[in-house]
C-alpha positions as CSV (number, residue, x, y, z in Angstrom):
1,M,34.4,-1.2,-1.5
2,T,35.2,-1.7,-5.3
3,A,33.2,-0.9,-8.1
4,T,33.1,-4.9,-9.0
5,A,32.2,-5.5,-5.3
6,L,29.1,-3.2,-5.7
7,W,27.8,-4.1,-9.0
8,P,28.4,-7.6,-9.7
9,T,27.7,-9.5,-12.8
10,Y,24.1,-9.9,-13.0
11,D,22.7,-10.9,-16.3
12,H,21.9,-14.4,-15.8
13,P,19.6,-16.6,-13.5
14,D,23.1,-18.4,-12.4
15,D,24.7,-15.1,-11.2
16,L,22.5,-15.2,-8.2
17,P,24.3,-17.5,-5.8
18,A,27.5,-16.0,-6.4
19,I,26.2,-12.7,-5.7
20,E,24.6,-13.6,-2.4
21,A,27.5,-15.4,-1.5
22,V,28.6,-11.3,-0.3
23,P,26.1,-10.2,2.3
24,L,24.0,-7.2,1.5
25,D,25.6,-5.2,4.2
26,S,28.9,-5.9,3.1
27,R,28.2,-3.9,-0.1
28,G,28.8,-0.6,1.0
29,L,25.3,0.8,0.6
30,P,24.3,4.3,1.4
31,A,22.3,4.5,4.7
32,S,19.1,6.6,3.2
33,T,18.1,7.8,0.0
34,Y,19.4,11.2,1.2
35,H,23.2,9.7,1.2
36,L,22.5,8.2,-1.5
37,L,22.2,11.3,-3.2
38,V,24.8,13.0,-1.8
39,R,27.2,10.3,-3.1
40,A,25.8,10.8,-6.6
41,A,26.6,14.4,-6.1
42,D,29.9,13.7,-4.9
43,L,30.8,10.7,-7.7
44,W,29.2,12.7,-10.6
45,P,29.1,16.2,-9.9
46,D,28.5,17.3,-13.4
47,R,26.9,14.3,-15.3
48,T,23.4,15.1,-16.1
49,A,20.8,13.8,-13.4
50,L,18.0,14.7,-14.8
51,T,16.3,15.5,-18.6
52,V,12.4,16.7,-17.6
53,L,10.3,17.0,-20.7
54,P,7.6,19.8,-20.7
55,D,5.3,17.2,-22.3
56,A,5.3,15.2,-25.6
57,A,5.0,17.7,-28.1
58,R,8.2,19.7,-26.9
59,W,10.5,16.9,-26.2
60,R,13.2,18.7,-27.5
61,E,13.0,21.2,-25.4
62,P,13.4,20.0,-22.0
63,V,14.9,21.0,-18.8
64,R,18.3,19.2,-17.6
65,R,19.7,19.6,-14.1
66,T,23.6,17.8,-13.3
67,Y,23.5,15.8,-9.8
68,S,25.6,19.1,-8.1
69,N,22.0,20.7,-9.3
70,L,19.7,18.4,-7.8
71,I,21.4,18.1,-4.3
72,A,22.1,21.9,-4.3
73,D,18.1,22.7,-5.0
74,V,17.4,19.7,-2.7
75,H,19.3,21.0,0.1
76,R,17.2,24.4,-0.4
77,A,14.0,23.1,-0.5
78,A,14.6,20.6,2.9
79,N,15.9,23.1,4.4
80,A,12.7,25.4,4.1
81,L,10.8,22.2,5.2
82,H,12.9,22.4,8.2
83,A,12.5,26.3,9.0
84,A,8.8,24.9,8.5
85,G,8.9,23.0,12.0
86,I,8.9,19.3,9.7
87,R,11.1,16.7,11.7
88,R,12.5,13.1,11.0
89,D,8.8,11.9,11.9
90,D,6.4,14.6,10.1
91,A,4.5,13.6,7.1
92,V,5.1,16.4,3.8
93,A,2.4,15.5,1.3
94,L,2.7,15.6,-2.1
95,M,0.1,15.8,-4.7
96,S,0.9,16.7,-8.1
97,P,1.8,15.1,-12.0
98,N,5.4,15.0,-12.8
99,C,7.6,18.0,-12.8
100,D,10.4,19.0,-12.4
101,E,10.3,20.3,-9.2
102,L,8.1,17.5,-7.9
103,V,11.4,15.7,-8.4
104,T,13.2,17.9,-5.7
105,A,10.4,18.3,-3.2
106,T,10.1,14.4,-3.0
107,L,13.5,13.8,-2.6
108,A,13.6,16.6,0.0
109,A,10.7,15.8,2.2
110,Q,12.6,12.4,2.5
111,V,15.8,14.4,3.7
112,T,13.5,16.4,6.4
113,G,11.0,13.9,7.5
114,I,8.8,11.2,5.5
115,A,7.3,11.9,2.0
116,A,3.5,11.3,1.3
117,P,3.1,11.3,-2.2
118,I,-0.8,11.2,-3.5
119,N,-2.8,10.2,-6.6
120,P,-4.8,13.9,-7.6
121,G,-6.9,11.6,-9.0
122,L,-8.4,10.0,-5.5
123,S,-11.5,12.0,-4.1
124,G,-11.4,14.8,-2.3
125,E,-12.7,12.9,0.7
126,H,-10.1,10.3,0.3
127,I,-7.8,12.6,-0.1
128,A,-8.5,14.2,2.8
129,E,-8.4,11.3,4.6
130,L,-4.9,10.5,3.7
131,L,-3.5,13.8,5.0
132,R,-5.3,12.8,8.4
133,R,-3.8,9.8,8.2
134,S,-0.2,10.3,7.5
135,G,-0.3,13.4,9.9
136,A,0.7,15.9,7.1
137,R,0.4,19.5,7.6
138,V,2.4,20.8,4.8
139,L,0.9,20.1,1.1
140,V,3.0,20.5,-1.4
141,A,1.0,20.4,-4.9
142,A,0.4,21.4,-8.4
143,G,-0.5,25.1,-9.0
144,A,-3.4,26.0,-11.5
145,D,-1.3,26.2,-14.6
146,L,0.2,22.7,-14.0
147,D,-2.8,20.8,-13.0
148,P,-6.6,23.3,-12.3
149,S,-8.0,20.0,-10.3
150,A,-5.0,19.6,-8.3
151,W,-4.5,23.2,-7.3
152,A,-9.0,23.4,-6.8
153,T,-8.2,20.2,-3.9
154,A,-5.4,21.9,-2.8
155,S,-7.0,25.0,-2.1
156,A,-10.0,23.6,-0.4
157,L,-7.8,21.7,1.7
158,A,-6.5,24.9,2.7
159,E,-9.2,26.6,3.1
160,S,-11.1,23.8,5.3
161,G,-8.3,24.1,8.0
162,A,-6.9,20.4,6.8
163,I,-3.0,22.0,6.1
164,D,-1.0,25.1,7.3
165,T,1.4,25.2,4.6
166,L,0.6,24.6,0.9
167,L,3.7,25.1,-1.5
168,V,2.9,25.2,-5.1
169,L,4.7,23.6,-8.3
170,R,5.2,25.3,-11.4
171,P,5.4,23.3,-15.0
172,T,8.7,22.2,-16.5
173,G,10.1,25.1,-18.0
174,A,7.4,27.4,-17.1
175,G,7.7,31.4,-17.7
176,P,6.8,34.2,-14.8
177,A,4.9,33.0,-11.7
178,V,1.4,34.6,-11.5
179,P,0.7,35.9,-7.3
180,L,-1.2,33.2,-5.6
181,P,-4.3,33.5,-3.7
182,S,-3.8,34.0,0.1
183,I,-5.7,31.5,1.7
184,S,-7.0,32.4,5.6
185,G,-5.1,30.3,8.2
186,A,-2.7,28.8,5.4
187,R,0.6,30.0,4.2
188,V,0.7,29.6,0.4
189,A,4.0,30.1,-1.7
190,Y,5.7,28.4,-4.7
191,L,7.9,26.4,-3.3
192,T,10.8,27.4,-5.6
193,D,10.5,31.0,-4.3
194,A,10.0,29.5,-0.4
195,A,13.8,27.6,-0.5
196,A,15.2,30.3,-2.8
197,D,17.3,31.9,0.2
198,Y,18.1,28.5,2.2
199,A,21.6,26.9,2.2
200,A,22.3,24.8,-1.2
201,A,25.7,23.4,0.2
202,H,24.2,21.4,3.2
203,F,21.4,19.8,5.2
204,T,20.8,22.4,8.0
205,G,19.1,19.4,10.4
206,A,20.0,15.9,11.3
207,P,20.7,13.4,8.4
208,P,18.2,10.2,8.1
209,A,19.3,7.2,9.3
210,A,18.4,3.4,7.7
211,H,15.7,2.2,9.7
212,D,13.5,6.0,9.6
213,L,10.7,6.3,7.6
214,A,11.1,7.7,4.3
215,T,8.1,7.4,2.4
216,L,4.2,6.3,2.9
217,F,3.0,5.1,0.0
218,H,-0.8,4.7,-0.2
219,T,-1.9,1.2,-1.8
220,G,-5.3,-0.2,-2.6
221,G,-7.0,-1.9,0.8
222,T,-9.7,-4.5,1.2
223,T,-12.3,-1.5,2.8
224,G,-12.3,2.1,2.6
225,A,-9.6,4.6,1.8
226,P,-6.5,3.3,0.8
227,K,-4.1,2.1,3.3
228,L,-0.4,3.4,4.0
229,A,2.2,1.7,3.2
230,A,5.4,2.8,4.9
231,H,9.1,2.0,3.8
232,T,12.4,2.7,5.9
233,H,15.3,4.2,3.8
234,A,17.0,0.8,4.3
235,N,14.3,-0.5,2.1
236,Q,14.2,1.7,-0.7
237,V,18.3,2.0,-1.1
238,A,18.0,-2.2,-1.0
239,N,15.5,-2.6,-3.8
240,A,17.1,0.2,-5.6
241,W,20.3,-1.6,-5.8
242,M,18.4,-5.1,-6.5
243,I,17.3,-3.4,-10.0
244,G,20.5,-1.4,-10.7
245,A,22.4,-4.5,-10.3
246,N,22.0,-5.4,-13.7
247,S,24.6,-5.9,-16.1
248,L,22.2,-5.0,-19.2
249,L,22.6,-1.5,-18.5
250,D,25.8,0.9,-17.0
251,D,26.7,3.9,-16.1
252,D,26.3,5.7,-19.1
253,S,22.5,4.1,-20.0
254,T,19.7,7.1,-20.0
255,I,16.7,5.5,-18.8
256,F,12.8,7.1,-19.5
257,A,10.3,8.1,-16.9
258,A,6.7,8.2,-17.9
259,L,4.8,6.6,-14.5
260,P,3.8,9.0,-11.9
261,L,6.1,9.8,-8.8
262,F,2.8,8.6,-6.7
263,H,3.8,5.2,-7.6
264,V,6.4,3.3,-6.0
265,N,7.8,2.2,-9.3
266,A,8.7,5.6,-10.6
267,L,10.5,6.6,-7.3
268,I,12.5,3.0,-7.0
269,V,12.9,2.0,-10.5
270,T,13.3,5.2,-12.2
271,L,14.7,7.4,-9.7
272,L,16.8,6.1,-6.8
273,A,18.2,3.0,-8.4
274,P,19.7,5.4,-11.5
275,M,21.0,7.6,-8.9
276,L,22.9,4.9,-7.8
277,R,24.9,4.7,-11.3
278,G,25.0,7.8,-12.0
279,Q,22.8,7.5,-14.7
280,N,20.5,10.3,-16.9
281,V,16.4,10.0,-16.7
282,V,14.7,11.2,-19.1
283,W,11.3,12.6,-17.6
284,A,8.3,12.3,-19.7
285,G,5.4,15.0,-19.0
286,P,2.8,15.6,-16.4
287,L,0.5,12.9,-18.1
288,G,2.9,10.3,-18.9
289,Y,2.0,7.6,-20.8
290,R,-1.6,9.0,-20.7
291,D,-0.4,11.8,-23.1
292,A,-2.1,10.5,-26.5
293,A,0.7,12.6,-28.2
294,L,3.7,10.6,-26.3
295,Y,2.7,7.3,-28.8
296,G,3.6,9.1,-31.6
297,E,6.7,10.8,-30.3
298,L,8.1,8.0,-28.3
299,W,10.5,6.1,-30.5
300,R,11.9,9.4,-32.1
301,I,12.7,10.8,-28.5
302,V,14.2,6.8,-27.5
303,E,16.6,7.5,-30.6
304,H,17.2,11.5,-29.6
305,Y,18.3,10.8,-26.4
306,R,19.5,6.8,-26.7
307,L,17.3,5.4,-23.9
308,A,18.6,2.6,-23.2
309,A,15.6,1.7,-20.7
310,M,12.0,2.1,-20.1
311,S,9.1,0.6,-17.7
312,A,5.7,0.4,-18.3
313,V,2.4,-1.5,-17.6
314,P,1.1,-4.2,-20.8
315,T,-1.5,-1.5,-21.8
316,V,1.1,0.8,-23.1
317,Y,3.2,-1.9,-24.9
318,A,0.0,-2.7,-26.2
319,V,-0.6,0.7,-27.4
320,L,3.0,0.7,-28.7
321,A,3.0,-2.6,-30.6
322,Q,0.2,-0.7,-32.9
323,C,3.1,2.3,-33.6
324,P,5.4,2.2,-36.8
325,V,8.5,2.2,-35.5
326,D,10.0,5.3,-37.2
327,A,13.1,5.8,-35.8
328,D,16.3,4.2,-35.0
329,I,15.6,2.3,-31.6
330,S,18.7,0.1,-31.3
331,S,19.5,1.7,-28.2
332,L,16.6,0.3,-26.0
333,R,17.4,-2.8,-24.5
334,A,15.6,-3.3,-21.4
335,C,11.8,-2.8,-21.7
336,L,10.2,-3.8,-18.2
337,V,6.8,-4.5,-17.5
338,G,4.5,-5.3,-14.6
339,A,2.1,-5.0,-12.4
340,S,-0.7,-7.3,-14.3
341,I,-0.7,-10.1,-16.4
342,L,1.2,-9.6,-19.8
343,P,-0.7,-10.7,-22.8
344,A,1.0,-13.4,-24.7
345,A,-0.4,-11.4,-28.1
346,V,1.0,-8.5,-26.9
347,R,4.1,-9.5,-26.1
348,T,4.4,-11.1,-29.8
349,G,2.9,-7.7,-30.9
350,F,5.4,-5.2,-29.3
351,E,8.6,-7.4,-29.5
352,S,8.1,-8.3,-33.5
353,R,7.5,-4.6,-34.1
354,T,10.1,-3.5,-32.3
355,G,12.8,-6.0,-31.8
356,A,13.1,-5.5,-28.1
357,R,12.4,-7.7,-25.2
358,L,9.6,-7.5,-22.9
359,L,11.1,-8.2,-19.4
360,E,8.5,-8.9,-17.1
361,G,8.4,-8.5,-13.1
362,Y,6.9,-8.8,-10.2
363,G,6.6,-6.6,-7.2
364,L,4.2,-5.1,-4.9
365,T,4.2,-1.7,-2.6
366,E,4.5,-4.0,0.8
367,A,7.8,-5.5,-0.6
368,T,8.8,-1.6,-1.5
369,C,8.6,-2.1,-5.8
370,A,10.4,-5.4,-7.2
371,S,10.8,-8.4,-5.9
372,A,11.7,-10.6,-9.8
373,R,12.8,-10.0,-12.9
374,S,13.7,-11.2,-16.1
375,F,16.8,-12.1,-18.4
376,T,17.2,-11.2,-22.0
377,T,20.0,-14.3,-21.6
378,T,17.0,-16.7,-20.3
379,V,13.4,-17.5,-21.2
380,R,11.6,-19.3,-19.0
381,P,7.7,-19.6,-20.5
382,G,5.2,-18.5,-18.0
383,A,7.4,-16.9,-15.3
384,V,7.3,-12.9,-14.4
385,G,10.7,-13.6,-13.4
386,Q,13.0,-15.1,-10.6
387,R,13.9,-13.5,-7.5
388,L,15.9,-10.6,-7.0
389,P,18.7,-11.2,-4.6
390,Y,18.4,-11.5,-0.7
391,Q,14.8,-11.9,-1.2
392,Q,12.7,-14.6,-0.6
393,I,10.0,-15.6,-2.2
394,K,8.1,-19.5,-1.7
395,A,4.5,-20.5,-1.7
396,V,2.6,-21.8,1.3
397,R,-1.0,-22.8,2.3
398,I,-2.8,-21.0,4.8
399,D,-5.5,-23.0,7.1
400,E,-8.6,-21.1,8.4
401,D,-6.6,-21.3,11.5
402,G,-4.5,-18.9,9.7
403,R,-1.0,-21.4,9.8
404,W,1.2,-21.2,7.2
405,T,2.4,-24.3,5.9
406,D,5.4,-24.4,3.4
407,V,4.1,-26.1,-0.2
408,P,6.5,-27.7,-2.5
409,A,8.6,-26.4,-5.3
410,G,6.3,-25.9,-8.2
411,D,2.9,-26.5,-6.1
412,V,0.6,-23.7,-6.3
413,G,-0.3,-21.7,-2.5
414,I,0.0,-18.0,-1.2
415,L,3.4,-16.0,-2.3
416,V,5.2,-15.1,0.9
417,I,8.2,-12.9,0.5
418,S,10.8,-12.4,3.1
419,G,14.2,-9.9,2.8
420,P,15.2,-6.2,3.6
421,T,12.4,-5.1,1.5
422,V,9.4,-6.1,3.6
423,F,7.9,-2.9,4.6
424,A,7.6,-1.1,8.3
425,G,3.6,-1.6,7.9
426,Y,0.4,0.1,7.5
427,V,-0.2,3.5,9.2
428,I,-2.7,3.4,11.9
429,G,-2.4,6.1,14.1
430,R,0.4,8.4,15.6
431,D,1.3,9.1,18.8
432,V,4.7,11.5,20.0
433,S,7.1,9.6,18.2
434,G,5.4,9.8,15.0
435,P,3.0,7.1,13.0
436,V,2.3,3.7,14.7
437,L,2.6,0.9,12.4
438,D,1.2,-2.7,12.2
439,G,1.6,-5.2,10.2
440,L,-2.3,-6.1,10.2
441,G,-1.6,-9.7,9.6
442,K,0.3,-8.9,6.6
443,V,3.5,-9.9,7.8
444,V,4.0,-13.1,9.9
445,D,7.7,-14.0,11.1
446,G,9.4,-11.6,9.1
447,W,7.4,-13.1,5.8
448,L,5.2,-11.1,3.9
449,D,1.9,-12.7,2.5
450,T,1.4,-11.2,-0.8
451,G,-2.3,-12.4,-1.3
452,D,-1.2,-13.7,-4.8
453,L,-1.4,-16.6,-5.7
454,G,1.3,-18.9,-7.6
455,R,4.3,-21.4,-7.6
456,V,7.9,-20.8,-7.4
457,D,10.2,-23.5,-9.4
458,S,13.5,-24.6,-8.1
459,D,15.3,-22.1,-9.8
460,G,13.2,-19.2,-8.1
461,F,11.4,-18.8,-11.1
462,V,8.0,-17.3,-9.9
463,H,4.4,-18.2,-12.0
464,L,1.5,-16.0,-11.0
465,T,-1.6,-18.2,-11.3
466,G,-4.2,-15.6,-9.9
467,R,-4.6,-13.3,-6.8
468,A,-6.1,-14.7,-3.9
469,K,-6.8,-10.8,-2.8
470,D,-9.7,-8.8,-4.4
471,L,-8.2,-5.9,-5.8
472,I,-8.4,-4.9,-9.3
473,I,-5.9,-3.8,-11.4
474,R,-7.0,-1.2,-14.2
475,G,-4.1,-0.2,-16.5
476,G,-1.5,-0.6,-13.3
477,H,-4.4,1.3,-11.1
478,N,-5.5,-0.4,-8.0
479,I,-9.1,0.0,-7.3
480,D,-10.5,-1.2,-4.0
481,P,-13.7,-3.5,-4.8
482,A,-15.6,-2.1,-1.6
483,V,-15.7,1.4,-3.0
484,I,-17.7,0.2,-6.0
485,E,-19.9,-2.3,-3.8
486,D,-20.6,0.8,-1.2
487,A,-22.3,2.6,-3.9
488,L,-24.0,0.2,-5.0
489,L,-25.3,-0.7,-1.8
490,T,-26.9,2.8,-1.4
491,H,-29.1,2.4,-3.8
492,D,-32.5,1.4,-2.2
493,D,-33.3,-1.7,-4.2
494,V,-30.1,-3.6,-4.1
495,T,-29.3,-6.0,-1.1
496,G,-26.0,-7.4,-2.1
497,A,-23.3,-6.5,-4.5
498,A,-19.9,-8.1,-5.8
499,A,-17.4,-6.3,-7.5
500,V,-14.6,-8.2,-9.5
501,G,-12.0,-7.6,-12.4
502,R,-13.1,-8.5,-16.2
503,P,-10.5,-8.8,-18.8
504,D,-10.0,-6.5,-21.0
505,I,-7.6,-6.2,-23.9
506,H,-6.3,-2.0,-23.3
507,A,-6.4,-1.9,-19.2
508,G,-5.4,-5.1,-18.3
509,E,-8.8,-5.7,-16.3
510,V,-11.6,-3.3,-15.2
511,P,-14.1,-3.3,-12.8
512,V,-17.7,-4.9,-13.3
513,A,-20.1,-5.8,-10.9
514,Y,-22.7,-7.9,-9.8
515,V,-25.9,-7.5,-7.2
516,T,-29.4,-9.3,-6.0
517,L,-32.2,-7.3,-5.4
518,V,-34.7,-6.9,-3.4
519,P,-37.1,-9.4,-3.9
520,G,-39.9,-8.4,-5.9
521,T,-38.5,-5.0,-7.4
522,V,-37.3,-4.6,-10.8
523,V,-34.7,-2.2,-11.8
524,S,-32.7,-2.2,-14.8
525,E,-29.2,-3.0,-15.0
526,D,-28.5,0.2,-17.2
527,K,-29.8,2.4,-14.4
528,L,-28.2,0.8,-11.7
529,L,-24.6,1.1,-13.7
530,A,-25.4,4.8,-14.1
531,W,-26.4,4.8,-10.4
532,A,-22.5,3.5,-9.4
533,T,-21.0,5.4,-11.9
534,E,-22.4,7.9,-10.3
535,Q,-21.7,7.1,-6.7
536,V,-18.2,6.0,-6.9
537,P,-15.8,8.4,-5.7
538,E,-13.2,8.2,-8.4
539,T,-13.5,7.3,-12.3
540,A,-11.4,4.9,-13.3
541,A,-13.4,2.7,-10.2
542,A,-16.7,3.3,-12.1
543,P,-17.8,-0.2,-13.3
544,K,-18.2,-1.2,-16.9
545,S,-21.2,-3.7,-16.0
546,V,-23.6,-4.4,-13.5
547,T,-25.2,-7.6,-13.9
548,V,-28.2,-8.8,-11.4
549,L,-28.3,-12.3,-9.7
550,D,-31.1,-14.1,-8.1
551,A,-28.1,-14.5,-5.1
552,L,-24.2,-14.1,-5.4
553,P,-22.0,-16.9,-4.8
554,V,-20.4,-18.3,-1.5
555,T,-18.4,-20.8,-0.1
556,D,-19.8,-23.9,1.3
557,V,-19.3,-22.1,4.7
558,G,-21.4,-18.7,3.9
559,K,-18.1,-16.8,2.7
560,P,-18.6,-14.3,-0.7
561,Y,-16.9,-16.7,-3.6
562,K,-15.8,-13.6,-6.1
563,L,-13.4,-16.6,-8.2
564,A,-16.9,-17.7,-9.3
565,L,-18.1,-13.5,-10.6
566,R,-14.8,-13.8,-12.1
567,A,-15.2,-16.9,-14.1
568,D,-18.3,-15.6,-15.4
569,A,-16.7,-12.0,-16.5
570,A,-14.1,-13.6,-18.2
571,R,-16.9,-16.5,-19.8
572,R,-18.7,-13.1,-21.3
573,V,-15.2,-12.1,-22.5
574,A,-14.5,-14.8,-23.9
575,E,-18.0,-15.5,-25.5
576,S,-17.9,-11.5,-27.1
577,A,-14.2,-12.1,-28.2
578,L,-15.1,-15.2,-30.1
579,A,-18.5,-14.1,-31.5
580,S,-17.7,-13.9,-35.1
581,V,-15.8,-17.0,-34.9
582,T,-17.1,-20.2,-36.7
583,G,-16.9,-23.5,-35.6
584,I,-17.4,-22.7,-31.4
585,D,-19.4,-25.4,-29.9
586,H,-19.3,-24.2,-26.5
587,I,-17.7,-22.0,-23.9
588,D,-16.9,-22.2,-19.9
589,A,-14.9,-20.5,-17.6
590,I,-13.6,-22.8,-14.7
591,V,-11.6,-22.0,-11.8
592,E,-8.4,-24.2,-11.1
593,D,-6.0,-24.3,-8.4
594,G,-7.5,-20.9,-7.2
595,S,-6.9,-19.2,-10.8
596,V,-10.3,-18.9,-13.8
597,V,-9.4,-20.5,-16.7
598,V,-11.2,-20.3,-19.8
599,T,-12.4,-23.6,-21.7
600,V,-13.5,-23.7,-25.9
601,A,-15.0,-26.2,-27.5
602,A,-14.4,-25.9,-30.8
603,A,-14.0,-27.6,-34.3
604,A,-10.5,-27.9,-35.8
605,G,-9.1,-25.1,-37.4
606,A,-11.0,-22.4,-35.3
607,A,-9.7,-19.0,-35.3
608,V,-9.6,-19.1,-31.7
609,G,-6.2,-18.1,-30.4
610,P,-6.1,-14.9,-32.4
611,A,-8.9,-14.0,-30.7
612,L,-8.6,-14.9,-27.0
613,D,-4.8,-14.2,-27.2
614,R,-5.3,-10.4,-27.2
615,Y,-6.7,-11.0,-23.6
616,P,-5.1,-11.5,-20.1
617,L,-6.7,-14.3,-19.6
618,V,-5.6,-18.2,-19.3
619,W,-7.8,-20.3,-21.5
620,R,-7.9,-24.0,-22.9
621,L,-9.3,-25.6,-25.9
622,E,-11.0,-28.7,-26.0
623,A,-12.0,-31.0,-28.6
624,T,-15.8,-31.0,-29.6
625,A,-17.4,-34.6,-29.0
């Protein structure tokens, strides 16, 4: 397979038919993420694979590893896991902020068994449930010097008997390690020490096959703890190729990574895709984009490392739009953005400040990562991108009896996706063969119900119009509204609760809640807010407001109708944003085709746009009578 066949020209929407004229199976892709790493080490042994920064302040003091270094470290760690009893259908949990060793541990877990990354910010109860569902008895976790909170959680899990082995990670570039405490009933060791004496030249077990599970990613569900979505090696390699096949970048391009490795974007977009091209990835410190110091240094980091691409959520670009460009950032060619709606004002502010284009994309964990991309060569206003090669996206109407009917191109419906990136299913249990998977109604005849409302035009460009599902996405972080609702319902005076997302300048959206009370009782909204804040299992899910209603809205058949609450939340945001604007006659929010639209009646010349364009909402100006 020639380099041209593996990497076709792909910088314009019109390239899609020619790309798909060659079957994906004919492109010679590696069988697994392990074979992907082996290929990179064989082709580019001396190229830098990873440049990991200790933190934003010490960006000039990175730890570097070549592809040959990386595969040797992965082999040692994988062989250590294999010796510890991990086999192909066993999960290895990973709970740590980003660091040099976490990359090794994640790849090694996929070589030996199944990687199960966990967000350290989840509640201890949810983390324990994820461990139970995955069946993981080995946990790779941050030590006290890397993340004290994660270490406390990991230690408690080991002490409770939830895990048998605790392998500890250290900060990037750390000095000598301190002795680890012993925990009764569990083996505790630093990962580097545990792996030091194992073979570096090869993996002693059987390598994974394309159909084997590679990763279990937790993703927001509709009730209880997050669900575990299973990816096969074939899912991940195919999606990595689709992302890597971007003619805007070449093999010498350097990629910036600052999203956490428990998120699919970090693994697929900034680890596996660059590895297919032999590219160097500069990893930010453990806090990533949450490190306030990073924003004051980022343009100098771009100049120093000649960064060509980065991937982030809209809130990151909103902050960067306010940062003076104090360095040469001409190398920056691809600024990828996704996870939530990109406000027009953020795009305008960032692009005018930097001269770099923001390229929207669309995807979800159940479709591995990315399903649509944008182009610098073609601007399609209002679209999040064109479908990626070998994936199909269409809009359907789902009737009450569950029957799917295709809607015409350009019409709004539920977006559904098919192709090689559709996940293997959710983990619903375990048997002697490993995880038991079920699509839980999300996959019908190979098509994945995304839960998103949108339309697909005749060129395959996707236009999002709303979310049929109830997830609240705060700065790219999925929040299950049931977590907030359950917390409020524990209050003796609350009879009903519903949580929705409210448009927010900084986070895309933040959670707000609406409740009904026992007749005759009076509870202040401030007290209800304090109650919810104390009861929810994670800080990010704490609602920003609680509003008391006489009744929660329902549909004609009595089902909860959250779109009405989203409309109310959007109206309140618009009223606050326009409070100081003269000439406003009336503000409302309506539901059109399943989407919320803010309507503003105002006198000619009223400065509505500057106030509302800062928010990720759809608004329409109407003339006053």
